[in-house]
C-alpha positions as CSV (number, residue, x, y, z in Angstrom):
1,M,71.5,15.9,-51.5
2,T,73.4,14.0,-54.3
3,D,74.1,11.0,-52.0
4,V,70.1,10.9,-51.0
5,A,69.2,11.2,-54.7
6,A,71.5,8.2,-55.4
7,A,70.2,6.1,-52.8
8,A,66.6,7.0,-53.7
9,G,67.2,6.5,-57.4
10,V,66.0,10.0,-58.3
11,S,67.4,13.5,-59.2
12,A,68.9,15.9,-57.1
13,S,65.8,18.1,-57.9
14,T,63.3,15.6,-56.9
15,V,64.8,15.3,-53.6
16,S,64.8,19.2,-53.2
17,R,61.1,19.2,-54.2
18,A,60.2,16.2,-51.9
19,L,62.0,17.8,-48.9
20,S,60.7,21.3,-49.4
21,G,57.1,20.2,-49.9
22,G,57.2,21.1,-53.7
23,P,54.8,19.8,-56.3
24,G,55.4,17.0,-58.7
25,V,56.5,14.3,-56.2
26,S,54.1,11.4,-55.2
27,E,53.4,11.0,-51.6
28,R,55.1,7.5,-51.6
29,T,58.2,8.8,-53.2
30,R,58.3,11.6,-50.8
31,Q,58.2,9.5,-47.7
32,R,61.0,7.2,-49.2
33,I,63.1,10.3,-49.7
34,R,62.5,11.4,-46.3
35,R,63.3,8.2,-44.9
36,I,66.6,7.7,-46.7
37,S,67.4,11.5,-45.7
38,E,67.0,10.5,-42.1
39,E,69.1,7.5,-42.4
40,L,72.0,9.3,-44.0
41,G,71.7,12.1,-41.5
42,Y,71.0,14.8,-44.3
43,V,70.0,18.3,-42.9
44,V,68.9,21.0,-45.0
45,S,71.2,24.1,-45.0
46,P,69.2,27.3,-44.3
47,E,71.9,29.3,-45.9
48,A,71.8,27.1,-49.1
49,S,68.0,27.6,-49.1
50,R,68.2,31.2,-48.7
51,L,70.5,31.4,-51.7
52,S,68.1,29.2,-53.6
53,G,64.7,30.2,-52.6
54,G,65.2,33.5,-50.7
55,R,64.0,32.1,-47.3
56,T,66.1,31.2,-44.3
57,G,63.3,29.4,-42.4
58,R,64.1,31.7,-39.2
59,V,62.4,34.5,-37.4
60,G,64.3,36.7,-34.9
61,L,62.8,37.8,-31.6
62,V,64.3,41.2,-30.5
63,T,63.8,41.9,-26.8
64,P,65.2,44.2,-24.3
65,T,65.5,41.2,-21.7
66,M,64.8,37.6,-21.6
67,D,64.6,36.9,-17.6
68,E,61.4,39.0,-17.0
69,W,58.0,37.6,-16.8
70,F,56.3,39.5,-19.6
71,Y,59.2,39.2,-22.1
72,S,59.9,35.6,-21.4
73,S,56.1,34.9,-21.7
74,V,55.8,36.5,-25.0
75,I,59.0,34.7,-26.2
76,A,57.5,31.3,-25.1
77,G,54.2,31.9,-27.0
78,A,55.8,33.1,-30.1
79,A,58.6,30.4,-30.2
80,E,55.9,27.6,-29.5
81,T,53.9,28.7,-32.5
82,L,56.6,29.1,-34.9
83,S,58.3,25.9,-34.0
84,A,55.2,24.0,-34.6
85,H,55.1,25.5,-38.1
86,G,58.6,24.4,-38.8
87,I,60.2,27.9,-38.2
88,D,63.5,28.2,-36.3
89,V,63.6,31.1,-33.7
90,V,66.8,33.3,-33.1
91,L,66.9,35.5,-29.9
92,Y,68.5,39.0,-30.2
93,P,68.6,40.7,-26.8
94,V,69.1,44.5,-27.1
95,A,69.5,45.8,-23.5
96,D,69.9,49.5,-24.4
97,Q,69.8,52.0,-27.2
98,R,73.3,51.6,-28.2
99,E,73.0,47.7,-28.9
100,R,69.7,48.4,-30.6
101,E,71.2,51.0,-33.0
102,R,74.0,48.5,-33.7
103,F,71.7,45.7,-34.4
104,F,69.6,47.5,-37.0
105,T,72.9,48.9,-38.5
106,E,74.3,45.6,-39.0
107,L,71.1,43.8,-40.0
108,P,71.5,44.0,-43.6
109,A,74.9,42.3,-43.6
110,R,73.6,39.5,-41.3
111,R,70.2,38.9,-43.0
112,K,69.8,35.6,-41.0
113,V,66.0,35.9,-40.6
114,D,62.9,36.4,-42.7
115,A,61.0,38.4,-40.2
116,L,61.3,39.9,-36.7
117,I,59.2,40.0,-33.6
118,V,60.0,43.1,-31.8
119,I,59.1,43.0,-28.0
120,A,57.7,46.2,-26.2
121,F,59.5,48.8,-28.0
122,P,58.5,50.9,-30.9
123,L,60.6,51.0,-33.9
124,T,61.7,54.2,-35.5
125,E,61.1,55.3,-39.1
126,Y,64.9,54.4,-39.8
127,E,64.5,51.0,-38.4
128,W,61.2,50.3,-40.4
129,I,63.2,51.6,-43.6
130,Q,66.1,49.1,-42.9
131,L,63.6,46.1,-42.8
132,D,61.7,47.3,-45.8
133,R,64.7,47.4,-47.9
134,M,65.5,44.0,-47.1
135,N,61.9,42.7,-47.5
136,V,62.1,41.6,-43.7
137,H,58.6,41.6,-42.1
138,A,58.5,42.9,-38.5
139,I,55.6,42.7,-35.9
140,V,55.7,44.7,-32.8
141,V,54.3,43.1,-29.6
142,G,53.1,45.1,-26.6
143,I,52.4,48.2,-28.5
144,L,49.5,48.7,-31.0
145,D,50.7,50.6,-34.0
146,P,47.7,51.7,-36.3
147,G,50.1,51.8,-39.4
148,R,52.3,48.7,-38.9
149,P,51.8,45.0,-37.9
150,S,51.4,44.7,-34.3
151,V,49.8,42.9,-31.4
152,G,49.0,44.5,-28.0
153,I,46.3,45.9,-25.5
154,D,44.7,49.1,-25.3
155,D,46.8,50.5,-22.7
156,E,44.7,53.7,-22.0
157,L,41.7,51.6,-21.5
158,V,43.7,49.6,-19.0
159,A,44.5,52.8,-16.8
160,R,40.7,54.1,-17.4
161,R,39.3,50.8,-16.1
162,A,41.7,50.6,-13.0
163,V,41.2,54.4,-11.9
164,Q,37.5,54.2,-12.7
165,N,37.2,51.2,-10.2
166,L,39.0,53.2,-7.6
167,L,36.7,56.3,-8.3
168,A,33.4,54.1,-7.9
169,L,34.7,53.1,-4.3
170,G,35.1,56.6,-3.5
171,H,38.6,57.5,-3.8
172,T,39.6,61.1,-5.2
173,R,43.2,61.1,-4.1
174,I,44.6,58.5,-6.4
175,A,48.3,58.4,-7.1
176,M,50.1,56.8,-10.1
177,I,53.5,55.2,-10.4
178,A,54.8,55.3,-13.9
179,C,57.9,53.8,-15.3
180,V,60.9,54.7,-17.3
181,D,63.4,52.4,-19.1
182,P,66.9,52.1,-18.1
183,E,67.9,55.2,-20.0
184,G,65.3,57.5,-18.4
185,S,62.6,57.3,-21.3
186,H,59.0,56.5,-20.9
187,Y,57.7,53.2,-22.2
188,S,55.1,53.6,-25.0
189,A,52.6,51.8,-22.8
190,D,53.4,54.0,-19.8
191,I,52.6,57.1,-21.9
192,S,49.3,55.6,-22.8
193,R,48.3,54.5,-19.3
194,E,49.1,57.9,-18.0
195,R,46.6,59.5,-20.5
196,G,44.2,56.9,-19.3
197,Y,44.8,57.9,-15.7
198,R,44.4,61.5,-16.4
199,A,41.3,60.9,-18.6
200,A,39.4,59.0,-15.7
201,L,40.2,61.8,-13.4
202,A,39.2,64.4,-15.7
203,D,35.8,62.5,-16.5
204,A,35.1,62.5,-12.8
205,G,35.7,66.3,-12.4
206,I,39.0,65.7,-10.6
207,E,41.9,67.9,-11.1
208,V,45.2,66.0,-11.4
209,D,47.5,66.6,-8.4
210,E,51.0,66.3,-10.2
211,D,52.7,65.4,-6.8
212,L,50.6,62.2,-7.0
213,I,52.4,61.0,-10.3
214,V,56.0,59.8,-9.6
215,S,58.2,57.9,-12.3
216,V,60.5,55.1,-11.3
217,R,62.7,52.5,-12.9
218,W,60.5,49.5,-13.9
219,G,60.5,46.6,-11.3
220,I,59.9,45.8,-7.6
221,E,62.7,48.2,-6.4
222,G,61.3,50.9,-8.4
223,G,57.7,50.3,-7.1
224,S,59.3,50.6,-3.6
225,A,61.1,53.8,-4.3
226,G,58.0,55.1,-5.9
227,M,55.8,54.6,-2.9
228,D,58.5,55.8,-0.5
229,A,58.3,59.2,-2.6
230,L,54.5,59.2,-2.1
231,L,54.9,58.6,1.7
232,T,56.9,61.8,2.0
233,L,53.9,63.9,0.9
234,P,52.1,66.1,3.5
235,R,48.9,64.4,2.5
236,L,49.0,60.8,1.5
237,P,47.0,59.3,-1.5
238,T,44.2,57.0,-0.4
239,A,45.0,54.8,-3.4
240,V,47.6,53.9,-5.9
241,F,47.5,52.7,-9.6
242,A,50.9,50.9,-10.4
243,Y,52.3,50.6,-13.9
244,S,52.5,46.9,-13.4
245,D,51.9,44.1,-10.8
246,E,55.8,44.0,-10.2
247,V,55.8,47.6,-9.6
248,A,52.8,47.1,-7.2
249,F,54.8,44.2,-5.3
250,G,57.3,47.1,-4.4
251,V,54.6,49.2,-3.3
252,L,53.2,46.5,-1.0
253,R,56.6,46.1,0.5
254,S,57.1,49.9,1.4
255,L,53.5,50.0,2.9
256,R,54.5,47.0,5.0
257,R,57.6,48.5,6.1
258,A,55.8,51.8,6.9
259,R,53.1,49.8,9.0
260,L,50.5,50.9,6.6
261,R,47.5,48.5,5.8
262,V,46.3,47.4,2.4
263,P,43.4,48.3,1.7
264,E,42.5,49.8,5.0
265,D,45.0,52.7,4.7
266,I,45.8,52.6,1.0
267,S,44.4,50.6,-2.0
268,I,46.4,49.3,-4.9
269,V,45.6,48.3,-8.4
270,G,48.3,46.9,-10.7
271,V,48.4,45.7,-14.3
272,D,49.2,42.2,-15.9
273,D,47.8,39.5,-13.4
274,H,51.3,38.4,-12.7
275,P,51.5,34.7,-11.4
276,M,52.3,36.1,-7.9
277,A,49.5,38.6,-8.0
278,E,46.8,36.1,-6.8
279,S,49.1,35.0,-3.8
280,M,49.4,38.7,-2.8
281,D,45.7,39.3,-3.3
282,L,46.4,42.1,-5.7
283,T,43.6,43.7,-7.7
284,T,44.9,44.0,-11.3
285,V,44.0,44.4,-14.9
286,R,44.7,41.1,-16.6
287,Q,46.6,40.6,-19.8
288,S,48.2,37.6,-21.5
289,P,51.6,38.2,-22.7
290,R,51.9,34.4,-23.8
291,E,48.8,35.0,-25.9
292,Q,50.3,38.1,-27.5
293,G,53.4,36.1,-28.6
294,E,51.1,33.3,-29.9
295,V,49.2,35.8,-32.0
296,A,52.5,37.5,-33.1
297,G,53.9,34.3,-34.2
298,R,50.6,33.4,-36.4
299,L,50.7,36.9,-37.8
300,C,54.3,36.3,-38.8
301,I,53.4,33.0,-40.6
302,D,50.7,34.9,-42.5
303,L,52.9,37.6,-43.5
304,L,55.6,35.2,-44.8
305,E,52.9,33.1,-46.5
306,E,51.2,36.3,-47.8
307,N,48.0,35.4,-46.5
308,D,45.3,38.1,-46.5
309,T,44.7,38.5,-42.8
310,P,44.4,41.6,-40.5
311,R,47.7,43.1,-39.6
312,R,47.0,44.3,-36.1
313,A,45.5,42.4,-33.1
314,E,44.1,44.0,-30.1
315,L,43.7,41.6,-27.3
316,E,41.2,41.8,-24.4
317,T,42.0,42.7,-20.9
318,R,39.8,42.1,-17.8
319,L,39.8,43.8,-14.2
320,V,40.4,41.1,-11.6
321,L,39.0,42.1,-8.3
322,R,40.9,40.9,-5.1
323,R,41.4,42.2,-1.6
324,S,43.9,45.1,-2.2
325,I,41.1,47.6,-2.8
326,A,38.5,49.2,-0.5
327,P,36.8,52.3,0.1
328,P,38.7,55.0,1.7
329,R,38.7,55.5,5.3
330,R,37.0,58.6,6.7
331,P,39.2,61.3,7.5
């Protein structure tokens, strides 16, 4: 900064204000200082800025995985929005509970970000306290939290919409393939979707058959295992509501191997509108994880700039009808 100041014939404090967008510097001087900074290869140090101004200029994205469609789409949306605002993004993968506990325990010592965007898992009270103590903002994506900044969809409504559509076609024996995380715990969205599944059946006066609800590890393999379990029942379901499209892809594979037809023998509805859903003719409830990431990025910027904006964003979903559903066959 001293070298830039000498070359520009101004004080170091003027250089600091010019590069940080501070007041008291004419636009002509600001542009000249920026040009000289580029010529000299001067880069502002985030650590030095944090010490002087209390900001790092970085936001952390905390995610259980980075190579699955939902998570990578949220990351892409958030990163694009934040980068356009001059904010750097740091990725923190936390694959299991142990890594997550270590991350939040060590966070005070690291303090490398101004805010966190947490993807698809709820924060505990201890984790919120850790963040509040350091004045680190956090936004949860994929889960609507009534008391904290969050972006997501109404998962209970999603399930109701899917199951009600099957009921309207005449299905009464509707199965649900629910999902658990790698450690065997149900996802927050899964709990809400099962609640919506049960509520839709109750509204139709149909008693839930507990044998028709199976819980599997999330993914194509899990969906296949779940459908295999349903195929062992003495009386098969006529329709399946799958936790996600990727789970539904596994269902389709198992049915194909069992030489059962979709939708003539069994109808299927998923959730997401995954890029492969259309090619598989899968009826699904559409959501946009990329949009959730974009909205979370904008919410994060508003929190850092202390803008008076809503702290909770519920995004819309829509039923997309394709050829994986039909009225049930007569016995």
